[in-house]
PDB file as gemmi writes it, atoms N, CA and C in Angstrom:
CRYST1    1.000    1.000    1.000  90.00  90.00  90.00 P 1                      
ATOM      1  N   MET A   1     164.291 -40.881  71.722  1.00  0.00           N  
ATOM      2  CA  MET A   1     165.603 -40.469  72.213  1.00  0.00           C  
ATOM      3  C   MET A   1     166.059 -40.982  72.974  1.00  0.00           C  
ATOM      4  N   HIS A   2     167.156 -41.598  72.434  1.00  0.00           N  
ATOM      5  CA  HIS A   2     167.576 -42.966  74.177  1.00  0.00           C  
ATOM      6  C   HIS A   2     168.835 -41.826  74.342  1.00  0.00           C  
ATOM      7  N   GLY A   3     168.980 -41.389  75.665  1.00  0.00           N  
ATOM      8  CA  GLY A   3     169.916 -40.917  76.385  1.00  0.00           C  
ATOM      9  C   GLY A   3     170.105 -39.759  76.722  1.00  0.00           C  
ATOM     10  N   ASP A   4     170.732 -39.057  77.522  1.00  0.00           N  
ATOM     11  CA  ASP A   4     170.671 -37.825  78.222  1.00  0.00           C  
ATOM     12  C   ASP A   4     171.010 -36.299  77.208  1.00  0.00           C  
ATOM     13  N   MET A   5     170.497 -35.890  77.172  1.00  0.00           N  
ATOM     14  CA  MET A   5     170.890 -34.724  76.225  1.00  0.00           C  
ATOM     15  C   MET A   5     171.093 -33.348  76.713  1.00  0.00           C  
ATOM     16  N   SER A   6     171.206 -33.803  77.791  1.00  0.00           N  
ATOM     17  CA  SER A   6     170.963 -32.343  78.840  1.00  0.00           C  
ATOM     18  C   SER A   6     172.615 -31.017  78.656  1.00  0.00           C  
ATOM     19  N   GLU A   7     173.037 -30.252  78.992  1.00  0.00           N  
ATOM     20  CA  GLU A   7     173.539 -29.566  78.886  1.00  0.00           C  
ATOM     21  C   GLU A   7     174.784 -29.664  79.701  1.00  0.00           C  
ATOM     22  N   GLN A   8     174.268 -30.435  80.881  1.00  0.00           N  
ATOM     23  CA  GLN A   8     175.418 -30.931  81.898  1.00  0.00           C  
ATOM     24  C   GLN A   8     175.969 -32.303  80.771  1.00  0.00           C  
ATOM     25  N   ALA A   9     175.300 -32.900  80.250  1.00  0.00           N  
ATOM     26  CA  ALA A   9     175.759 -34.428  79.957  1.00  0.00           C  
ATOM     27  C   ALA A   9     176.748 -34.200  78.437  1.00  0.00           C  
ATOM     28  N   VAL A  10     176.227 -33.016  77.675  1.00  0.00           N  
ATOM     29  CA  VAL A  10     177.178 -32.324  76.407  1.00  0.00           C  
ATOM     30  C   VAL A  10     178.599 -32.106  77.053  1.00  0.00           C  
ATOM     31  N   LYS A  11     178.258 -31.226  78.381  1.00  0.00           N  
ATOM     32  CA  LYS A  11     179.688 -30.371  78.615  1.00  0.00           C  
ATOM     33  C   LYS A  11     180.389 -31.375  79.265  1.00  0.00           C  
ATOM     34  N   ASN A  12     179.753 -32.725  80.127  1.00  0.00           N  
ATOM     35  CA  ASN A  12     180.688 -33.692  80.578  1.00  0.00           C  
ATOM     36  C   ASN A  12     181.308 -34.602  79.266  1.00  0.00           C  
ATOM     37  N   THR A  13     181.059 -34.694  78.707  1.00  0.00           N  
ATOM     38  CA  THR A  13     181.319 -35.268  77.069  1.00  0.00           C  
ATOM     39  C   THR A  13     182.631 -34.767  76.588  1.00  0.00           C  
ATOM     40  N   THR A  14     182.522 -33.008  76.334  1.00  0.00           N  
ATOM     41  CA  THR A  14     183.359 -32.211  75.690  1.00  0.00           C  
ATOM     42  C   THR A  14     184.620 -31.878  77.185  1.00  0.00           C  
ATOM     43  N   GLU A  15     184.584 -32.104  78.203  1.00  0.00           N  
ATOM     44  CA  GLU A  15     185.265 -32.183  78.696  1.00  0.00           C  
ATOM     45  C   GLU A  15     185.867 -33.726  79.471  1.00  0.00           C  
ATOM     46  N   GLN A  16     185.675 -34.908  78.656  1.00  0.00           N  
ATOM     47  CA  GLN A  16     186.075 -35.854  78.595  1.00  0.00           C  
ATOM     48  C   GLN A  16     187.231 -35.821  77.181  1.00  0.00           C  
ATOM     49  N   TYR A  17     186.342 -35.446  76.317  1.00  0.00           N  
ATOM     50  CA  TYR A  17     187.157 -35.819  74.726  1.00  0.00           C  
ATOM     51  C   TYR A  17     188.036 -34.840  74.354  1.00  0.00           C  
ATOM     52  N   PHE A  18     187.669 -33.112  74.738  1.00  0.00           N  
ATOM     53  CA  PHE A  18     189.393 -32.715  74.410  1.00  0.00           C  
ATOM     54  C   PHE A  18     190.768 -33.079  75.373  1.00  0.00           C  
ATOM     55  N   PRO A  19     190.412 -32.952  76.651  1.00  0.00           N  
ATOM     56  CA  PRO A  19     191.453 -33.561  77.184  1.00  0.00           C  
ATOM     57  C   PRO A  19     192.321 -34.906  76.728  1.00  0.00           C  
ATOM     58  N   SER A  20     191.304 -35.868  76.726  1.00  0.00           N  
ATOM     59  CA  SER A  20     191.846 -37.095  76.110  1.00  0.00           C  
ATOM     60  C   SER A  20     192.362 -37.125  74.832  1.00  0.00           C  
ATOM     61  N   LEU A  21     191.725 -35.712  73.900  1.00  0.00           N  
ATOM     62  CA  LEU A  21     192.445 -35.835  72.179  1.00  0.00           C  
ATOM     63  C   LEU A  21     193.794 -35.074  72.477  1.00  0.00           C  
ATOM     64  N   ASN A  22     193.698 -34.013  73.595  1.00  0.00           N  
ATOM     65  CA  ASN A  22     195.051 -33.314  73.913  1.00  0.00           C  
ATOM     66  C   ASN A  22     196.096 -34.646  74.081  1.00  0.00           C  
ATOM     67  N   ARG A  23     196.091 -35.239  75.297  1.00  0.00           N  
ATOM     68  CA  ARG A  23     196.586 -36.831  75.666  1.00  0.00           C  
ATOM     69  C   ARG A  23     197.010 -37.294  74.634  1.00  0.00           C  
ATOM     70  N   LYS A  24     196.211 -37.633  73.882  1.00  0.00           N  
ATOM     71  CA  LYS A  24     196.630 -38.765  72.753  1.00  0.00           C  
ATOM     72  C   LYS A  24     196.039 -40.103  73.128  1.00  0.00           C  
ATOM     73  N   ASP A  25     195.144 -39.761  74.219  1.00  0.00           N  
ATOM     74  CA  ASP A  25     194.648 -41.009  74.915  1.00  0.00           C  
ATOM     75  C   ASP A  25     193.231 -41.713  74.220  1.00  0.00           C  
ATOM     76  N   PRO A  26     193.465 -42.756  73.247  1.00  0.00           N  
ATOM     77  CA  PRO A  26     192.084 -43.406  72.478  1.00  0.00           C  
ATOM     78  C   PRO A  26     191.499 -43.871  73.430  1.00  0.00           C  
ATOM     79  N   GLN A  27     192.026 -44.234  74.735  1.00  0.00           N  
ATOM     80  CA  GLN A  27     190.981 -44.946  75.895  1.00  0.00           C  
ATOM     81  C   GLN A  27     190.180 -43.746  76.394  1.00  0.00           C  
ATOM     82  N   GLY A  28     190.719 -42.692  76.207  1.00  0.00           N  
ATOM     83  CA  GLY A  28     189.808 -41.285  76.946  1.00  0.00           C  
ATOM     84  C   GLY A  28     188.696 -41.122  75.875  1.00  0.00           C  
ATOM     85  N   VAL A  29     189.211 -40.849  74.995  1.00  0.00           N  
ATOM     86  CA  VAL A  29     188.428 -40.855  73.881  1.00  0.00           C  
ATOM     87  C   VAL A  29     187.269 -41.680  73.255  1.00  0.00           C  
ATOM     88  N   SER A  30     187.770 -42.898  73.897  1.00  0.00           N  
ATOM     89  CA  SER A  30     186.602 -44.089  73.783  1.00  0.00           C  
ATOM     90  C   SER A  30     185.093 -43.955  75.192  1.00  0.00           C  
ATOM     91  N   VAL A  31     185.553 -43.131  75.534  1.00  0.00           N  
ATOM     92  CA  VAL A  31     185.054 -42.929  76.468  1.00  0.00           C  
ATOM     93  C   VAL A  31     183.729 -41.988  76.300  1.00  0.00           C  
ATOM     94  N   ALA A  32     184.475 -41.129  76.006  1.00  0.00           N  
ATOM     95  CA  ALA A  32     183.208 -39.806  75.560  1.00  0.00           C  
ATOM     96  C   ALA A  32     183.127 -39.956  74.210  1.00  0.00           C  
ATOM     97  N   CYS A  33     182.861 -40.590  72.887  1.00  0.00           N  
ATOM     98  CA  CYS A  33     182.287 -40.866  72.206  1.00  0.00           C  
ATOM     99  C   CYS A  33     181.996 -42.059  72.019  1.00  0.00           C  
ATOM    100  N   HIS A  34     181.055 -42.254  70.911  1.00  0.00           N  
ATOM    101  CA  HIS A  34     180.217 -44.042  71.031  1.00  0.00           C  
ATOM    102  C   HIS A  34     181.033 -44.123  69.747  1.00  0.00           C  
ATOM    103  N   PHE A  35     181.122 -45.634  69.439  1.00  0.00           N  
ATOM    104  CA  PHE A  35     182.085 -46.242  68.091  1.00  0.00           C  
ATOM    105  C   PHE A  35     181.245 -47.306  67.923  1.00  0.00           C  
ATOM    106  N   PRO A  36     180.674 -47.473  66.734  1.00  0.00           N  
ATOM    107  CA  PRO A  36     181.412 -46.618  65.780  1.00  0.00           C  
ATOM    108  C   PRO A  36     181.012 -45.319  65.374  1.00  0.00           C  
ATOM    109  N   HIS A  37     181.630 -43.964  65.338  1.00  0.00           N  
ATOM    110  CA  HIS A  37     181.383 -42.523  65.310  1.00  0.00           C  
ATOM    111  C   HIS A  37     181.494 -42.238  64.135  1.00  0.00           C  
ATOM    112  N   PHE A  38     180.567 -41.297  64.314  1.00  0.00           N  
ATOM    113  CA  PHE A  38     180.272 -40.451  62.667  1.00  0.00           C  
ATOM    114  C   PHE A  38     180.227 -39.359  63.058  1.00  0.00           C  
ATOM    115  N   ARG A  39     181.026 -38.144  61.746  1.00  0.00           N  
ATOM    116  CA  ARG A  39     181.250 -36.959  61.850  1.00  0.00           C  
ATOM    117  C   ARG A  39     181.310 -36.072  60.623  1.00  0.00           C  
ATOM    118  N   VAL A  40     180.140 -35.201  60.349  1.00  0.00           N  
ATOM    119  CA  VAL A  40     180.482 -34.292  59.218  1.00  0.00           C  
ATOM    120  C   VAL A  40     181.410 -33.124  59.392  1.00  0.00           C  
ATOM    121  N   MET A  41     182.538 -33.337  58.715  1.00  0.00           N  
ATOM    122  CA  MET A  41     183.498 -32.544  58.763  1.00  0.00           C  
ATOM    123  C   MET A  41     183.254 -30.677  57.872  1.00  0.00           C  
ATOM    124  N   GLY A  42     184.002 -30.364  57.738  1.00  0.00           N  
ATOM    125  CA  GLY A  42     183.569 -28.786  57.302  1.00  0.00           C  
ATOM    126  C   GLY A  42     183.844 -28.782  55.549  1.00  0.00           C  
ATOM    127  N   ASN A  43     184.176 -29.999  55.013  1.00  0.00           N  
ATOM    128  CA  ASN A  43     184.216 -30.171  53.821  1.00  0.00           C  
ATOM    129  C   ASN A  43     183.077 -30.904  53.324  1.00  0.00           C  
ATOM    130  N   ASN A  44     181.976 -31.255  54.231  1.00  0.00           N  
ATOM    131  CA  ASN A  44     181.125 -31.706  54.136  1.00  0.00           C  
ATOM    132  C   ASN A  44     181.172 -33.568  54.042  1.00  0.00           C  
ATOM    133  N   THR A  45     182.265 -33.925  54.227  1.00  0.00           N  
ATOM    134  CA  THR A  45     182.253 -35.519  54.112  1.00  0.00           C  
ATOM    135  C   THR A  45     181.975 -35.744  55.465  1.00  0.00           C  
ATOM    136  N   VAL A  46     181.541 -37.039  55.334  1.00  0.00           N  
ATOM    137  CA  VAL A  46     180.772 -37.667  56.806  1.00  0.00           C  
ATOM    138  C   VAL A  46     182.117 -39.424  56.779  1.00  0.00           C  
ATOM    139  N   TYR A  47     182.825 -38.677  58.094  1.00  0.00           N  
ATOM    140  CA  TYR A  47     183.323 -39.351  57.992  1.00  0.00           C  
ATOM    141  C   TYR A  47     182.994 -40.741  59.265  1.00  0.00           C  
ATOM    142  N   GLN A  48     183.348 -42.328  59.081  1.00  0.00           N  
ATOM    143  CA  GLN A  48     183.314 -42.837  60.078  1.00  0.00           C  
ATOM    144  C   GLN A  48     184.606 -43.827  60.413  1.00  0.00           C  
ATOM    145  N   TRP A  49     184.372 -43.843  62.586  1.00  0.00           N  
ATOM    146  CA  TRP A  49     185.669 -44.488  62.732  1.00  0.00           C  
ATOM    147  C   TRP A  49     185.034 -45.696  63.206  1.00  0.00           C  
ATOM    148  N   GLN A  50     185.447 -46.734  63.472  1.00  0.00           N  
ATOM    149  CA  GLN A  50     184.953 -47.871  63.949  1.00  0.00           C  
ATOM    150  C   GLN A  50     185.158 -47.855  65.660  1.00  0.00           C  
ATOM    151  N   THR A  51     186.708 -47.292  66.087  1.00  0.00           N  
ATOM    152  CA  THR A  51     187.409 -47.723  66.998  1.00  0.00           C  
ATOM    153  C   THR A  51     188.111 -46.140  66.982  1.00  0.00           C  
ATOM    154  N   ALA A  52     188.560 -45.790  68.928  1.00  0.00           N  
ATOM    155  CA  ALA A  52     189.188 -44.906  68.879  1.00  0.00           C  
ATOM    156  C   ALA A  52     190.656 -44.902  68.178  1.00  0.00           C  
ATOM    157  N   GLY A  53     191.095 -45.971  67.604  1.00  0.00           N  
ATOM    158  CA  GLY A  53     192.523 -46.069  67.501  1.00  0.00           C  
ATOM    159  C   GLY A  53     192.635 -45.824  66.375  1.00  0.00           C  
ATOM    160  N   VAL A  54     191.428 -45.689  65.124  1.00  0.00           N  
ATOM    161  CA  VAL A  54     191.465 -45.476  63.680  1.00  0.00           C  
ATOM    162  C   VAL A  54     191.044 -43.878  63.719  1.00  0.00           C  
ATOM    163  N   LEU A  55     190.178 -43.379  64.595  1.00  0.00           N  
ATOM    164  CA  LEU A  55     189.864 -41.654  64.885  1.00  0.00           C  
ATOM    165  C   LEU A  55     191.009 -41.174  65.285  1.00  0.00           C  
ATOM    166  N   PHE A  56     192.299 -41.971  65.853  1.00  0.00           N  
ATOM    167  CA  PHE A  56     193.496 -41.202  66.150  1.00  0.00           C  
ATOM    168  C   PHE A  56     194.382 -41.326  64.866  1.00  0.00           C  
ATOM    169  N   ASP A  57     194.311 -42.570  64.035  1.00  0.00           N  
ATOM    170  CA  ASP A  57     195.216 -42.672  62.531  1.00  0.00           C  
ATOM    171  C   ASP A  57     194.748 -41.539  61.761  1.00  0.00           C  
ATOM    172  N   CYS A  58     193.299 -40.849  61.753  1.00  0.00           N  
ATOM    173  CA  CYS A  58     192.893 -40.135  60.792  1.00  0.00           C  
ATOM    174  C   CYS A  58     193.211 -38.892  61.285  1.00  0.00           C  
ATOM    175  N   PHE A  59     192.959 -38.518  62.937  1.00  0.00           N  
ATOM    176  CA  PHE A  59     193.542 -37.488  63.369  1.00  0.00           C  
ATOM    177  C   PHE A  59     195.078 -37.009  62.833  1.00  0.00           C  
ATOM    178  N   ARG A  60     195.679 -38.019  62.880  1.00  0.00           N  
ATOM    179  CA  ARG A  60     196.857 -37.434  63.158  1.00  0.00           C  
ATOM    180  C   ARG A  60     197.394 -37.100  61.791  1.00  0.00           C  
ATOM    181  N   THR A  61     196.666 -38.363  60.617  1.00  0.00           N  
ATOM    182  CA  THR A  61     196.821 -37.818  58.960  1.00  0.00           C  
ATOM    183  C   THR A  61     196.068 -36.652  58.859  1.00  0.00           C  
ATOM    184  N   MET A  62     195.312 -36.308  59.106  1.00  0.00           N  
ATOM    185  CA  MET A  62     194.459 -34.715  58.599  1.00  0.00           C  
ATOM    186  C   MET A  62     195.091 -33.733  59.252  1.00  0.00           C  
ATOM    187  N   PHE A  63     195.520 -33.637  60.828  1.00  0.00           N  
ATOM    188  CA  PHE A  63     195.584 -32.379  61.771  1.00  0.00           C  
ATOM    189  C   PHE A  63     196.794 -32.402  61.986  1.00  0.00           C  
ATOM    190  N   LEU A  64     197.604 -33.081  61.952  1.00  0.00           N  
ATOM    191  CA  LEU A  64     198.581 -33.077  62.695  1.00  0.00           C  
ATOM    192  C   LEU A  64     200.343 -32.979  61.642  1.00  0.00           C  
ATOM    193  N   THR A  65     200.674 -32.020  62.402  1.00  0.00           N  
ATOM    194  CA  THR A  65     202.280 -31.934  61.525  1.00  0.00           C  
ATOM    195  C   THR A  65     203.750 -33.275  61.806  1.00  0.00           C  
ATOM    196  N   THR A  66     204.397 -33.308  61.171  1.00  0.00           N  
ATOM    197  CA  THR A  66     205.266 -34.285  61.634  1.00  0.00           C  
ATOM    198  C   THR A  66     205.944 -33.732  63.201  1.00  0.00           C  
ATOM    199  N   ASP A  67     206.043 -32.745  63.177  1.00  0.00           N  
ATOM    200  CA  ASP A  67     206.133 -32.806  64.982  1.00  0.00           C  
ATOM    201  C   ASP A  67     205.503 -32.620  66.228  1.00  0.00           C  
ATOM    202  N   GLY A  68     204.248 -33.334  65.037  1.00  0.00           N  
ATOM    203  CA  GLY A  68     202.846 -33.798  66.534  1.00  0.00           C  
ATOM    204  C   GLY A  68     202.217 -32.255  66.564  1.00  0.00           C  
ATOM    205  N   THR A  69     202.182 -30.793  66.529  1.00  0.00           N  
ATOM    206  CA  THR A  69     201.360 -30.117  66.462  1.00  0.00           C  
ATOM    207  C   THR A  69     200.637 -30.226  65.733  1.00  0.00           C  
ATOM    208  N   ILE A  70     199.398 -29.100  66.082  1.00  0.00           N  
ATOM    209  CA  ILE A  70     198.005 -29.151  65.076  1.00  0.00           C  
ATOM    210  C   ILE A  70     198.449 -28.158  64.367  1.00  0.00           C  
ATOM    211  N   ARG A  71     198.220 -28.510  62.816  1.00  0.00           N  
ATOM    212  CA  ARG A  71     197.812 -27.611  61.782  1.00  0.00           C  
ATOM    213  C   ARG A  71     196.309 -26.651  61.761  1.00  0.00           C  
ATOM    214  N   ASN A  72     197.190 -25.515  61.020  1.00  0.00           N  
ATOM    215  CA  ASN A  72     195.851 -24.106  61.363  1.00  0.00           C  
ATOM    216  C   ASN A  72     195.253 -24.600  59.809  1.00  0.00           C  
TER     217      ASN A  72                                                      
END                                                                             
């Protein structure tokens, strides 16, 4: 396995990802995630995003209301 999967590495990634996502900052998300990025969601569908910009487009479509708040 390549890379550091220590608890600290996971914490660092999480601390980069969530604030960047909340700021709607694709550059910050691209630091936290590798692209292309793959994720299995709760509906058992595998999603793949080539760039942080594409990830944000999907996020907006799936999870944000028209006023920009996150859907329940």
